[in-house]
DRENPA-3360 file (N, C-alpha, C; in nm, 2 decimals, always signed):
BEGIN
1 = MDLQNMQI = +0.08/-0.12/-0.01/+0.01/+0.01/+0.00/+0.09/+0.13/+0.00 ~ +0.07/+0.20/-0.09/+0.15/+0.34/-0.10/+0.07/+0.45/-0.02 ~ +0.13/+0.46/+0.10/+0.05/+0.55/+0.20/+0.04/+0.69/+0.15 ~ +0.15/+0.75/+0.08/+0.13/+0.88/+0.04/+0.04/+0.91/-0.07 ~ +0.00/+0.81/-0.14/-0.10/+0.83/-0.25/-0.24/+0.80/-0.20 ~ -0.26/+0.76/-0.07/-0.38/+0.72/-0.01/-0.47/+0.84/+0.01 ~ -0.60/+0.82/+0.00/-0.70/+0.92/+0.05/-0.73/+0.90/+0.19 ~ -0.71/+0.99/+0.28/-0.76/+0.97/+0.41/-0.87/+1.05/+0.45;
9 = GFIGTGVM = -0.98/+0.98/+0.49/-1.10/+1.06/+0.54/-1.09/+1.10/+0.69 ~ -1.15/+1.20/+0.73/-1.13/+1.25/+0.86/-1.25/+1.30/+0.91 ~ -1.32/+1.24/+1.01/-1.46/+1.29/+1.08/-1.43/+1.34/+1.21 ~ -1.47/+1.47/+1.23/-1.47/+1.54/+1.37/-1.34/+1.62/+1.38 ~ -1.37/+1.76/+1.34/-1.26/+1.85/+1.34/-1.28/+1.95/+1.46 ~ -1.28/+1.90/+1.59/-1.30/+1.99/+1.70/-1.16/+2.03/+1.74 ~ -1.15/+2.05/+1.89/-1.02/+2.10/+1.94/-0.90/+2.01/+1.91 ~ -0.93/+1.86/+1.91/-0.82/+1.78/+1.88/-0.81/+1.75/+1.73;
17 = GKSMVRNL = -0.93/+1.73/+1.67/-0.93/+1.68/+1.53/-0.86/+1.78/+1.43 ~ -0.89/+1.92/+1.45/-0.85/+2.02/+1.36/-0.69/+2.01/+1.35 ~ -0.62/+2.01/+1.46/-0.48/+1.99/+1.47/-0.43/+1.86/+1.41 ~ -0.50/+1.76/+1.43/-0.46/+1.62/+1.38/-0.46/+1.63/+1.23 ~ -0.57/+1.69/+1.17/-0.58/+1.70/+1.02/-0.46/+1.78/+0.97 ~ -0.43/+1.89/+1.03/-0.31/+1.98/+1.00/-0.19/+1.90/+0.99 ~ -0.17/+1.82/+1.10/-0.04/+1.72/+1.10/-0.04/+1.62/+0.99 ~ -0.15/+1.58/+0.95/-0.15/+1.47/+0.84/-0.12/+1.54/+0.71;
25 = MKASFSVS = -0.17/+1.66/+0.69/-0.14/+1.74/+0.57/+0.00/+1.78/+0.57 ~ +0.06/+1.82/+0.67/+0.20/+1.85/+0.69/+0.29/+1.73/+0.65 ~ +0.24/+1.61/+0.68/+0.31/+1.49/+0.65/+0.28/+1.45/+0.50 ~ +0.22/+1.54/+0.42/+0.19/+1.51/+0.28/+0.08/+1.41/+0.24 ~ +0.00/+1.38/+0.35/-0.12/+1.31/+0.33/-0.24/+1.39/+0.26 ~ -0.32/+1.34/+0.18/-0.42/+1.39/+0.11/-0.55/+1.36/+0.21 ~ -0.61/+1.46/+0.26/-0.72/+1.45/+0.35/-0.85/+1.51/+0.31 ~ -0.96/+1.43/+0.32/-1.10/+1.48/+0.31/-1.16/+1.48/+0.44;
33 = IFTRTKEK = -1.24/+1.58/+0.47/-1.30/+1.60/+0.60/-1.45/+1.60/+0.60 ~ -1.51/+1.55/+0.69/-1.66/+1.56/+0.73/-1.68/+1.60/+0.86 ~ -1.75/+1.71/+0.89/-1.80/+1.74/+1.03/-1.93/+1.80/+1.02 ~ -2.00/+1.79/+1.13/-2.15/+1.83/+1.14/-2.17/+1.96/+1.09 ~ -2.07/+2.06/+1.12/-2.09/+2.20/+1.10/-1.98/+2.25/+1.00 ~ -2.00/+2.25/+0.87/-1.91/+2.29/+0.78/-1.82/+2.41/+0.81 ~ -1.90/+2.51/+0.86/-1.83/+2.65/+0.88/-1.72/+2.64/+0.97 ~ -1.73/+2.53/+1.07/-1.62/+2.52/+1.17/-1.49/+2.46/+1.10;
41 = AEDLLSEG = -1.50/+2.41/+0.97/-1.40/+2.35/+0.91/-1.35/+2.43/+0.80 ~ -1.39/+2.55/+0.78/-1.36/+2.63/+0.66/-1.20/+2.66/+0.65 ~ -1.13/+2.68/+0.78/-1.00/+2.71/+0.78/-0.91/+2.59/+0.73 ~ -0.96/+2.47/+0.75/-0.89/+2.35/+0.70/-0.91/+2.33/+0.56 ~ -1.03/+2.37/+0.51/-1.06/+2.35/+0.36/-0.97/+2.47/+0.29 ~ -0.95/+2.58/+0.35/-0.87/+2.69/+0.28/-0.72/+2.64/+0.28 ~ -0.69/+2.55/+0.39/-0.55/+2.51/+0.39/-0.52/+2.39/+0.31 ~ -0.61/+2.33/+0.24/-0.59/+2.23/+0.14/-0.67/+2.10/+0.16;
49 = ASWAHSPK = -0.74/+2.09/+0.27/-0.83/+1.97/+0.29/-0.94/+1.97/+0.20 ~ -1.00/+1.86/+0.15/-1.12/+1.86/+0.07/-1.24/+1.81/+0.15 ~ -1.36/+1.86/+0.12/-1.48/+1.85/+0.18/-1.56/+1.71/+0.13 ~ -1.61/+1.64/+0.22/-1.72/+1.53/+0.20/-1.84/+1.56/+0.26 ~ -1.95/+1.54/+0.20/-2.10/+1.56/+0.25/-2.14/+1.46/+0.35 ~ -2.07/+1.36/+0.35/-2.12/+1.25/+0.46/-2.02/+1.14/+0.48 ~ -2.02/+1.07/+0.60/-1.95/+0.95/+0.63/-1.95/+0.86/+0.50 ~ -2.07/+0.84/+0.44/-2.10/+0.76/+0.33/-2.00/+0.79/+0.21;
57 = ELAQNCDV = -2.00/+0.92/+0.17/-1.91/+0.97/+0.07/-1.77/+0.94/+0.10 ~ -1.73/+0.95/+0.23/-1.59/+0.92/+0.27/-1.56/+0.77/+0.24 ~ -1.66/+0.69/+0.29/-1.65/+0.54/+0.29/-1.63/+0.49/+0.14 ~ -1.70/+0.56/+0.04/-1.69/+0.52/-0.09/-1.57/+0.57/-0.16 ~ -1.49/+0.67/-0.11/-1.39/+0.73/-0.18/-1.25/+0.72/-0.11 ~ -1.24/+0.68/+0.01/-1.12/+0.69/+0.08/-1.07/+0.54/+0.11 ~ -0.93/+0.55/+0.14/-0.86/+0.42/+0.17/-0.85/+0.39/+0.33 ~ -0.85/+0.51/+0.39/-0.84/+0.50/+0.54/-0.93/+0.61/+0.59;
65 = IISIVGTP = -1.01/+0.58/+0.70/-1.09/+0.68/+0.76/-1.07/+0.69/+0.91 ~ -1.04/+0.81/+0.95/-1.01/+0.84/+1.10/-1.13/+0.91/+1.16 ~ -1.18/+0.86/+1.28/-1.29/+0.95/+1.34/-1.25/+0.99/+1.48 ~ -1.28/+1.11/+1.52/-1.26/+1.15/+1.66/-1.38/+1.24/+1.69 ~ -1.49/+1.17/+1.75/-1.61/+1.24/+1.76/-1.65/+1.25/+1.92 ~ -1.77/+1.29/+1.95/-1.80/+1.32/+2.09/-1.82/+1.20/+2.18 ~ -1.92/+1.12/+2.14/-1.97/+1.02/+2.24/-1.98/+0.89/+2.17 ~ -1.99/+0.77/+2.25/-2.02/+0.64/+2.19/-2.13/+0.63/+2.09;
73 = QDVEEVHL = -2.23/+0.71/+2.12/-2.34/+0.71/+2.03/-2.31/+0.77/+1.89 ~ -2.22/+0.88/+1.91/-2.18/+0.94/+1.78/-2.09/+0.83/+1.70 ~ -2.02/+0.77/+1.77/-1.92/+0.67/+1.71/-2.00/+0.56/+1.63 ~ -2.11/+0.51/+1.71/-2.19/+0.40/+1.64/-2.26/+0.47/+1.52 ~ -2.32/+0.58/+1.53/-2.39/+0.65/+1.42/-2.30/+0.67/+1.30 ~ -2.18/+0.72/+1.32/-2.09/+0.75/+1.22/-2.03/+0.61/+1.14 ~ -2.03/+0.50/+1.22/-1.98/+0.38/+1.16/-2.09/+0.29/+1.12 ~ -2.20/+0.28/+1.18/-2.30/+0.17/+1.17/-2.43/+0.23/+1.12;
81 = GEEGIITN = -2.45/+0.37/+1.12/-2.58/+0.43/+1.08/-2.59/+0.40/+0.93 ~ -2.71/+0.46/+0.88/-2.75/+0.43/+0.74/-2.65/+0.50/+0.65 ~ -2.59/+0.60/+0.70/-2.49/+0.68/+0.61/-2.35/+0.65/+0.66 ~ -2.34/+0.54/+0.76/-2.21/+0.50/+0.82/-2.10/+0.45/+0.73 ~ -1.97/+0.46/+0.79/-1.86/+0.41/+0.72/-1.86/+0.26/+0.70 ~ -1.88/+0.19/+0.80/-1.89/+0.05/+0.79/-2.01/-0.01/+0.69 ~ -2.11/+0.06/+0.72/-2.25/+0.02/+0.65/-2.22/+0.04/+0.49 ~ -2.13/+0.15/+0.46/-2.12/+0.18/+0.30/-1.98/+0.16/+0.25;
89 = GKEGLYII = -1.88/+0.10/+0.36/-1.74/+0.08/+0.31/-1.72/-0.03/+0.23 ~ -1.61/-0.02/+0.16/-1.56/-0.14/+0.07/-1.46/-0.22/+0.13 ~ -1.44/-0.33/+0.07/-1.34/-0.43/+0.12/-1.21/-0.37/+0.11 ~ -1.13/-0.39/+0.21/-0.98/-0.32/+0.20/-0.98/-0.19/+0.26 ~ -1.09/-0.13/+0.31/-1.08/-0.01/+0.38/-1.03/-0.03/+0.52 ~ -0.96/+0.07/+0.58/-0.92/+0.07/+0.72/-0.98/+0.19/+0.79 ~ -1.03/+0.15/+0.90/-1.10/+0.25/+0.98/-1.02/+0.27/+1.12 ~ -1.02/+0.39/+1.16/-0.94/+0.41/+1.28/-1.02/+0.51/+1.37;
97 = DMTTSKPS = -1.08/+0.44/+1.48/-1.16/+0.54/+1.56/-1.07/+0.59/+1.68 ~ -1.06/+0.72/+1.69/-0.96/+0.78/+1.79/-1.05/+0.85/+1.90 ~ -1.18/+0.82/+1.89/-1.27/+0.88/+2.00/-1.23/+0.80/+2.13 ~ -1.25/+0.87/+2.25/-1.25/+0.78/+2.37/-1.39/+0.73/+2.38 ~ -1.40/+0.60/+2.37/-1.54/+0.53/+2.37/-1.53/+0.41/+2.44 ~ -1.64/+0.33/+2.44/-1.65/+0.20/+2.51/-1.58/+0.08/+2.44 ~ -1.50/+0.01/+2.53/-1.42/-0.11/+2.48/-1.52/-0.20/+2.41 ~ -1.65/-0.22/+2.45/-1.73/-0.31/+2.40/-1.78/-0.27/+2.26;
105 = LAKKLYEE = -1.78/-0.13/+2.24/-1.83/-0.08/+2.11/-1.71/-0.10/+2.01 ~ -1.59/-0.09/+2.06/-1.47/-0.10/+1.97/-1.47/-0.25/+1.92 ~ -1.51/-0.35/+2.01/-1.51/-0.48/+1.96/-1.63/-0.51/+1.86 ~ -1.73/-0.44/+1.88/-1.85/-0.45/+1.78/-1.81/-0.39/+1.65 ~ -1.74/-0.28/+1.65/-1.70/-0.22/+1.52/-1.61/-0.32/+1.45 ~ -1.51/-0.37/+1.52/-1.42/-0.46/+1.46/-1.48/-0.58/+1.41 ~ -1.59/-0.64/+1.48/-1.66/-0.76/+1.42/-1.74/-0.72/+1.30 ~ -1.80/-0.61/+1.29/-1.89/-0.57/+1.19/-1.81/-0.54/+1.07;
113 = AKKKGISS = -1.70/-0.48/+1.09/-1.61/-0.44/+0.99/-1.54/-0.56/+0.92 ~ -1.52/-0.66/+1.00/-1.44/-0.77/+0.95/-1.54/-0.85/+0.86 ~ -1.66/-0.86/+0.89/-1.76/-0.93/+0.80/-1.76/-0.87/+0.66 ~ -1.71/-0.74/+0.64/-1.71/-0.67/+0.51/-1.56/-0.67/+0.46 ~ -1.47/-0.73/+0.52/-1.34/-0.72/+0.48/-1.27/-0.58/+0.51 ~ -1.32/-0.52/+0.61/-1.26/-0.38/+0.65/-1.18/-0.41/+0.79 ~ -1.07/-0.33/+0.79/-0.99/-0.36/+0.91/-1.03/-0.23/+1.01 ~ -1.06/-0.26/+1.14/-1.09/-0.16/+1.23/-0.99/-0.16/+1.35;
121 = LDAPVSGG = -0.94/-0.04/+1.38/-0.85/-0.02/+1.49/-0.91/+0.09/+1.59 ~ -0.91/+0.05/+1.72/-0.95/+0.16/+1.81/-0.82/+0.22/+1.86 ~ -0.81/+0.35/+1.87/-0.69/+0.42/+1.88/-0.70/+0.55/+1.96 ~ -0.76/+0.55/+2.08/-0.78/+0.68/+2.15/-0.64/+0.75/+2.18 ~ -0.65/+0.87/+2.21/-0.52/+0.96/+2.21/-0.52/+1.02/+2.36 ~ -0.42/+1.06/+2.40/-0.40/+1.14/+2.51/-0.29/+1.25/+2.49 ~ -0.30/+1.37/+2.54/-0.21/+1.47/+2.52/-0.28/+1.60/+2.50 ~ -0.41/+1.61/+2.50/-0.48/+1.73/+2.49/-0.45/+1.81/+2.38;
129 = DIGAREGK = -0.50/+1.94/+2.37/-0.49/+2.03/+2.25/-0.34/+2.05/+2.22 ~ -0.26/+2.06/+2.32/-0.11/+2.09/+2.30/-0.05/+1.97/+2.23 ~ -0.07/+1.84/+2.28/-0.02/+1.73/+2.22/-0.06/+1.71/+2.06 ~ -0.20/+1.74/+2.04/-0.25/+1.74/+1.91/-0.18/+1.84/+1.82 ~ -0.16/+1.97/+1.88/-0.11/+2.07/+1.80/+0.04/+2.05/+1.75 ~ +0.11/+2.00/+1.85/+0.25/+1.97/+1.83/+0.28/+1.82/+1.76 ~ +0.18/+1.75/+1.74/+0.19/+1.61/+1.68/+0.27/+1.51/+1.78 ~ +0.24/+1.54/+1.91/+0.30/+1.47/+2.00/+0.20/+1.38/+2.09;
137 = LSIMVGGD = +0.09/+1.35/+2.03/+0.00/+1.26/+2.11/+0.04/+1.12/+2.15 ~ -0.01/+1.07/+2.26/+0.02/+0.93/+2.29/-0.10/+0.86/+2.23 ~ -0.08/+0.76/+2.16/-0.18/+0.69/+2.08/-0.17/+0.54/+2.13 ~ -0.29/+0.49/+2.19/-0.29/+0.35/+2.24/-0.39/+0.27/+2.14 ~ -0.34/+0.17/+2.09/-0.41/+0.11/+1.97/-0.45/-0.04/+2.00 ~ -0.58/-0.08/+1.97/-0.63/-0.20/+1.98/-0.67/-0.25/+1.84 ~ -0.67/-0.38/+1.80/-0.71/-0.43/+1.69/-0.60/-0.54/+1.64 ~ -0.60/-0.58/+1.51/-0.51/-0.67/+1.46/-0.36/-0.60/+1.45;
145 = KEAFEKML = -0.26/-0.66/+1.48/-0.13/-0.63/+1.48/-0.08/-0.58/+1.34 ~ -0.13/-0.66/+1.24/-0.09/-0.64/+1.09/-0.15/-0.50/+1.05 ~ -0.28/-0.47/+1.08/-0.34/-0.35/+1.05/-0.27/-0.22/+1.12 ~ -0.23/-0.25/+1.24/-0.16/-0.15/+1.31/-0.03/-0.11/+1.26 ~ +0.04/-0.22/+1.21/+0.18/-0.20/+1.15/+0.16/-0.12/+1.01 ~ +0.06/-0.15/+0.94/+0.03/-0.08/+0.81/+0.00/+0.07/+0.84 ~ -0.08/+0.10/+0.94/-0.12/+0.22/+0.97/-0.02/+0.32/+1.04 ~ +0.09/+0.25/+1.08/+0.19/+0.32/+1.17/+0.23/+0.46/+1.12;
153 = PIFQAMGT = +0.27/+0.48/+0.99/+0.31/+0.60/+0.94/+0.20/+0.71/+0.96 ~ +0.07/+0.67/+0.95/-0.03/+0.77/+0.98/-0.04/+0.81/+1.12 ~ -0.01/+0.72/+1.22/-0.02/+0.74/+1.36/+0.11/+0.84/+1.38 ~ +0.22/+0.81/+1.32/+0.35/+0.89/+1.34/+0.32/+1.03/+1.30 ~ +0.24/+1.06/+1.21/+0.21/+1.20/+1.17/+0.14/+1.27/+1.28 ~ +0.08/+1.20/+1.37/-0.01/+1.28/+1.48/+0.05/+1.26/+1.62 ~ +0.14/+1.16/+1.63/+0.19/+1.13/+1.78/+0.34/+1.08/+1.79 ~ +0.37/+1.07/+1.90/+0.51/+1.03/+1.92/+0.52/+0.91/+2.01;
161 = NIVYQGPA = +0.42/+0.88/+2.10/+0.42/+0.76/+2.17/+0.31/+0.68/+2.13 ~ +0.34/+0.58/+2.04/+0.24/+0.50/+1.98/+0.26/+0.36/+2.02 ~ +0.17/+0.30/+2.09/+0.18/+0.16/+2.14/+0.07/+0.07/+2.10 ~ +0.11/-0.04/+2.04/+0.01/-0.15/+2.03/-0.02/-0.22/+2.15 ~ -0.16/-0.21/+2.19/-0.20/-0.27/+2.32/-0.25/-0.42/+2.32 ~ -0.31/-0.46/+2.20/-0.37/-0.60/+2.19/-0.48/-0.59/+2.10 ~ -0.56/-0.69/+2.11/-0.69/-0.71/+2.03/-0.79/-0.60/+2.04 ~ -0.89/-0.60/+1.95/-0.98/-0.49/+1.95/-1.05/-0.47/+2.10;
169 = GSGQHTKM = -1.05/-0.34/+2.13/-1.09/-0.29/+2.26/-0.98/-0.26/+2.35 ~ -0.86/-0.31/+2.33/-0.74/-0.29/+2.42/-0.70/-0.14/+2.43 ~ -0.71/-0.07/+2.31/-0.68/+0.07/+2.31/-0.77/+0.16/+2.40 ~ -0.90/+0.11/+2.39/-1.00/+0.19/+2.48/-0.99/+0.15/+2.63 ~ -0.95/+0.03/+2.66/-0.93/-0.01/+2.80/-0.81/+0.06/+2.85 ~ -0.70/+0.08/+2.76/-0.58/+0.16/+2.80/-0.61/+0.30/+2.84 ~ -0.69/+0.36/+2.75/-0.74/+0.51/+2.76/-0.82/+0.52/+2.90 ~ -0.89/+0.41/+2.94/-0.96/+0.43/+3.07/-0.86/+0.43/+3.18;
177 = CNQIVIAS = -0.75/+0.36/+3.17/-0.64/+0.37/+3.27/-0.59/+0.51/+3.27 ~ -0.57/+0.57/+3.15/-0.51/+0.71/+3.15/-0.61/+0.79/+3.22 ~ -0.75/+0.78/+3.19/-0.84/+0.88/+3.25/-0.85/+0.87/+3.40 ~ -0.84/+0.75/+3.45/-0.85/+0.72/+3.59/-0.73/+0.80/+3.66 ~ -0.60/+0.78/+3.59/-0.50/+0.85/+3.66/-0.51/+1.01/+3.66 ~ -0.57/+1.05/+3.54/-0.60/+1.20/+3.53/-0.71/+1.25/+3.64 ~ -0.80/+1.16/+3.65/-0.92/+1.20/+3.74/-0.87/+1.24/+3.88 ~ -0.81/+1.14/+3.94/-0.75/+1.16/+4.08/-0.64/+1.28/+4.07;
185 = GMIGVCEA = -0.57/+1.26/+3.98/-0.45/+1.35/+3.96/-0.49/+1.51/+3.96 ~ -0.60/+1.53/+3.89/-0.65/+1.67/+3.88/-0.69/+1.73/+4.02 ~ -0.75/+1.63/+4.10/-0.79/+1.68/+4.23/-0.66/+1.73/+4.30 ~ -0.55/+1.64/+4.29/-0.44/+1.68/+4.36/-0.38/+1.80/+4.31 ~ -0.37/+1.83/+4.19/-0.32/+1.96/+4.14/-0.40/+2.08/+4.18 ~ -0.53/+2.07/+4.18/-0.61/+2.17/+4.22/-0.61/+2.20/+4.38 ~ -0.61/+2.08/+4.45/-0.59/+2.11/+4.60/-0.45/+2.17/+4.63 ~ -0.35/+2.13/+4.56/-0.22/+2.18/+4.59/-0.21/+2.34/+4.58;
193 = LVYAEKSG = -0.26/+2.39/+4.45/-0.28/+2.52/+4.43/-0.34/+2.60/+4.52 ~ -0.46/+2.55/+4.57/-0.56/+2.61/+4.67/-0.48/+2.63/+4.80 ~ -0.42/+2.52/+4.83/-0.34/+2.51/+4.96/-0.22/+2.62/+4.96 ~ -0.15/+2.62/+4.84/-0.05/+2.71/+4.82/-0.09/+2.86/+4.84 ~ -0.20/+2.90/+4.79/-0.27/+3.03/+4.80/-0.30/+3.06/+4.94 ~ -0.37/+2.97/+5.00/-0.42/+3.00/+5.14/-0.30/+3.00/+5.24 ~ -0.19/+2.94/+5.21/-0.08/+2.95/+5.30/+0.02/+3.06/+5.27 ~ -0.03/+3.14/+5.18/+0.06/+3.26/+5.15/+0.16/+3.26/+5.05;
201 = LDPETVLQ = +0.18/+3.13/+4.99/+0.29/+3.11/+4.90/+0.25/+3.16/+4.76 ~ +0.35/+3.18/+4.68/+0.32/+3.22/+4.54/+0.33/+3.09/+4.45 ~ +0.21/+3.06/+4.40/+0.18/+2.94/+4.32/+0.28/+2.90/+4.21 ~ +0.32/+3.02/+4.15/+0.42/+2.98/+4.04/+0.55/+2.94/+4.09 ~ +0.59/+3.00/+4.21/+0.73/+2.96/+4.27/+0.72/+2.81/+4.33 ~ +0.60/+2.78/+4.38/+0.57/+2.65/+4.42/+0.58/+2.54/+4.32 ~ +0.52/+2.58/+4.19/+0.53/+2.49/+4.08/+0.68/+2.46/+4.04 ~ +0.77/+2.57/+4.05/+0.91/+2.54/+4.01/+0.97/+2.43/+4.10;
209 = SISTGAAG = +0.93/+2.42/+4.23/+0.98/+2.31/+4.31/+0.91/+2.18/+4.28 ~ +0.78/+2.18/+4.27/+0.70/+2.05/+4.28/+0.69/+1.98/+4.15 ~ +0.70/+2.07/+4.03/+0.65/+2.00/+3.90/+0.77/+1.92/+3.86 ~ +0.90/+1.92/+3.90/+0.99/+1.83/+3.86/+1.03/+1.73/+3.95 ~ +0.96/+1.72/+4.07/+1.00/+1.63/+4.18/+0.91/+1.50/+4.15 ~ +0.90/+1.44/+4.28/+0.81/+1.32/+4.27/+0.67/+1.35/+4.24 ~ +0.62/+1.46/+4.27/+0.48/+1.50/+4.24/+0.46/+1.53/+4.09 ~ +0.57/+1.55/+4.00/+0.54/+1.59/+3.86/+0.45/+1.51/+3.78;
217 = SWSLSNLA = +0.37/+1.56/+3.69/+0.28/+1.50/+3.61/+0.25/+1.60/+3.49 ~ +0.19/+1.54/+3.39/+0.16/+1.62/+3.27/+0.06/+1.72/+3.31 ~ -0.03/+1.69/+3.40/-0.14/+1.80/+3.44/-0.07/+1.90/+3.53 ~ +0.02/+1.87/+3.60/+0.09/+1.97/+3.69/+0.17/+2.06/+3.61 ~ +0.24/+2.01/+3.50/+0.32/+2.10/+3.43/+0.25/+2.17/+3.31 ~ +0.14/+2.12/+3.26/+0.08/+2.19/+3.15/-0.05/+2.26/+3.19 ~ -0.13/+2.22/+3.28/-0.26/+2.27/+3.33/-0.25/+2.35/+3.45 ~ -0.16/+2.33/+3.54/-0.15/+2.42/+3.66/-0.11/+2.57/+3.62;
225 = PRIIKGNF = -0.03/+2.58/+3.52/+0.00/+2.72/+3.49/-0.12/+2.79/+3.42 ~ -0.20/+2.71/+3.36/-0.31/+2.78/+3.30/-0.42/+2.83/+3.41 ~ -0.43/+2.73/+3.51/-0.52/+2.78/+3.63/-0.46/+2.89/+3.70 ~ -0.34/+2.92/+3.72/-0.27/+3.03/+3.78/-0.30/+3.16/+3.69 ~ -0.31/+3.14/+3.56/-0.33/+3.26/+3.47/-0.49/+3.28/+3.46 ~ -0.56/+3.19/+3.52/-0.71/+3.21/+3.51/-0.77/+3.15/+3.36 ~ -0.69/+3.07/+3.31/-0.73/+3.03/+3.17/-0.79/+2.90/+3.18 ~ -0.93/+2.90/+3.17/-1.00/+2.76/+3.18/-1.07/+2.72/+3.05;
233 = EPGFFIKH = -1.00/+2.78/+2.94/-1.04/+2.73/+2.80/-1.02/+2.58/+2.79 ~ -1.10/+2.52/+2.72/-1.08/+2.35/+2.70/-0.97/+2.32/+2.61 ~ -0.88/+2.24/+2.67/-0.78/+2.15/+2.60/-0.86/+2.03/+2.59 ~ -0.94/+2.01/+2.69/-1.04/+1.88/+2.68/-1.15/+1.92/+2.77 ~ -1.27/+1.91/+2.72/-1.40/+1.95/+2.78/-1.45/+1.89/+2.90 ~ -1.49/+1.95/+3.00/-1.54/+1.88/+3.12/-1.65/+1.78/+3.09 ~ -1.72/+1.82/+3.00/-1.84/+1.73/+2.95/-1.80/+1.60/+2.89 ~ -1.69/+1.61/+2.82/-1.63/+1.48/+2.77/-1.56/+1.40/+2.87;
241 = FIKDMGIA = -1.50/+1.47/+2.96/-1.42/+1.40/+3.06/-1.54/+1.32/+3.15 ~ -1.65/+1.38/+3.18/-1.75/+1.31/+3.27/-1.80/+1.19/+3.18 ~ -1.80/+1.20/+3.06/-1.85/+1.08/+2.98/-1.74/+0.97/+2.98 ~ -1.62/+1.01/+2.98/-1.51/+0.90/+2.99/-1.51/+0.84/+3.13 ~ -1.53/+0.92/+3.23/-1.52/+0.86/+3.37/-1.64/+0.77/+3.38 ~ -1.75/+0.80/+3.32/-1.87/+0.72/+3.32/-1.85/+0.58/+3.26 ~ -1.78/+0.57/+3.15/-1.74/+0.45/+3.08/-1.65/+0.37/+3.17 ~ -1.54/+0.45/+3.23/-1.45/+0.37/+3.31/-1.51/+0.31/+3.43;
249 = LEEAEKMG = -1.61/+0.39/+3.50/-1.67/+0.32/+3.62/-1.77/+0.21/+3.59 ~ -1.82/+0.23/+3.47/-1.91/+0.13/+3.40/-1.82/-0.02/+3.39 ~ -1.70/+0.01/+3.32/-1.61/-0.11/+3.30/-1.56/-0.17/+3.42 ~ -1.53/-0.08/+3.52/-1.47/-0.12/+3.65/-1.58/-0.21/+3.73 ~ -1.71/-0.16/+3.71/-1.82/-0.24/+3.78/-1.83/-0.38/+3.73 ~ -1.82/-0.39/+3.59/-1.83/-0.51/+3.51/-1.71/-0.61/+3.56 ~ -1.61/-0.55/+3.61/-1.49/-0.64/+3.65/-1.49/-0.66/+3.80 ~ -1.60/-0.61/+3.87/-1.62/-0.62/+4.02/-1.50/-0.54/+4.08;
257 = MDAPGLSL = -1.47/-0.42/+4.03/-1.37/-0.33/+4.09/-1.43/-0.22/+4.14 ~ -1.38/-0.17/+4.26/-1.42/-0.04/+4.33/-1.32/+0.06/+4.28 ~ -1.37/+0.18/+4.25/-1.28/+0.29/+4.20/-1.32/+0.41/+4.27 ~ -1.27/+0.43/+4.40/-1.32/+0.54/+4.50/-1.27/+0.67/+4.45 ~ -1.15/+0.68/+4.39/-1.09/+0.80/+4.34/-1.17/+0.85/+4.22 ~ -1.18/+0.78/+4.14/-1.26/+0.79/+4.01/-1.40/+0.85/+4.04 ~ -1.47/+0.77/+4.13/-1.60/+0.80/+4.17/-1.62/+0.95/+4.22 ~ -1.52/+0.98/+4.32/-1.51/+1.11/+4.37/-1.49/+1.22/+4.27;
265 = AKRMYEEL = -1.39/+1.20/+4.19/-1.36/+1.30/+4.07/-1.48/+1.32/+3.99 ~ -1.55/+1.22/+3.95/-1.67/+1.23/+3.88/-1.78/+1.31/+3.94 ~ -1.81/+1.28/+4.07/-1.90/+1.37/+4.14/-1.86/+1.51/+4.15 ~ -1.75/+1.54/+4.16/-1.70/+1.68/+4.18/-1.72/+1.75/+4.04 ~ -1.67/+1.68/+3.92/-1.69/+1.73/+3.78/-1.84/+1.75/+3.76 ~ -1.93/+1.66/+3.79/-2.07/+1.67/+3.76/-2.13/+1.80/+3.84 ~ -2.07/+1.83/+3.96/-2.13/+1.94/+4.05/-2.09/+2.06/+3.96 ~ -1.97/+2.07/+3.91/-1.91/+2.19/+3.83/-2.00/+2.20/+3.70;
273 = AEKGEENS = -2.03/+2.09/+3.63/-2.11/+2.09/+3.51/-2.24/+2.15/+3.54 ~ -2.30/+2.12/+3.65/-2.45/+2.17/+3.68/-2.44/+2.32/+3.70 ~ -2.32/+2.38/+3.74/-2.31/+2.51/+3.76/-2.26/+2.59/+3.63 ~ -2.27/+2.52/+3.51/-2.24/+2.57/+3.40/-2.11/+2.57/+3.34 ~ -2.02/+2.48/+3.41/-1.88/+2.47/+3.35/-1.86/+2.36/+3.25 ~ -1.97/+2.29/+3.20/-1.94/+2.18/+3.12/-1.86/+2.19/+3.00 ~ -1.85/+2.31/+2.95/-1.77/+2.35/+2.83/-1.63/+2.42/+2.86 ~ -1.60/+2.41/+2.99/-1.47/+2.46/+3.02/-1.37/+2.33/+3.02;
281 = GTQALYKY = -1.25/+2.37/+3.03/-1.14/+2.26/+3.04/-1.13/+2.19/+3.17 ~ -1.07/+2.08/+3.17/-1.07/+2.00/+3.30/-1.01/+2.07/+3.41 ~ -0.90/+2.16/+3.37/-0.84/+2.24/+3.48/-0.93/+2.34/+3.56 ~ -1.07/+2.35/+3.51/-1.16/+2.42/+3.59/-1.21/+2.35/+3.71 ~ -1.16/+2.23/+3.74/-1.19/+2.17/+3.85/-1.15/+2.26/+3.98 ~ -1.05/+2.34/+3.96/-1.00/+2.43/+4.05/-1.12/+2.53/+4.12 ~ -1.21/+2.55/+4.03/-1.33/+2.64/+4.07/-1.42/+2.57/+4.17 ~ -1.39/+2.43/+4.18/-1.48/+2.36/+4.28/-1.44/+2.42/+4.43;
289 = WR = -1.33/+2.48/+4.45/-1.29/+2.54/+4.58/-1.34/+2.68/+4.58 ~ -1.39/+2.73/+4.47/-1.43/+2.87/+4.46/-1.58/+2.90/+4.49;
% end
């Protein structure tokens, strides 16, 4: 397969998707895009992406289709709906769903795709808007190893830490591990900043000491500075994080596992969402103390 001559379809050009499309084009891939609101994709179209009117159109004209949409319901509609990719796709097509979604749905897409000779990979990402913009996303992949290896150059255009995790659904399970760490970790980041302020310390100076020590984390290095500046714009939406935590709790319950840290974080974020913060970034958890 000559990857550089392939037509890549891309569905979902939000905070993450837009930068991912730009990085694919930067790597000389030809990209056709579909998103629910064409106006939001005008800048990408002016930069060289082409427009498709539906997932069906992409399925009929592309060799690889990447999706990064909002919810598992959106994933199902985009792939298995009447106008969906798998519904209308041809044998030999590769589909890569990069949405954070249900492991069980990833397995369903894989099985339905396989019936039609389509290869399906679940490949959720981590790294937020910064990672997407810089092409440094962590990409965790589930599906057939052979399909993963063929798609590796495409992943390499968008990320730097690309790991094959196992059969279909494994990418999504790995992303749940990622979200569990972030959920409790964000509580720690915000509590520490509030504590620093209340004790009369300068939060920026505190960060200089703690961000490179044993407490160091991506959230502490990248999101704590935003909190200090009062920047609560979304690198990742609270509403999407609540959805992810819900999936993780559902999966944990199926496995008979208690997840107290995750449960607490979800309750705190839900309280913020009820107060109108659902479209803020996850760092707005800081406002819980306000």
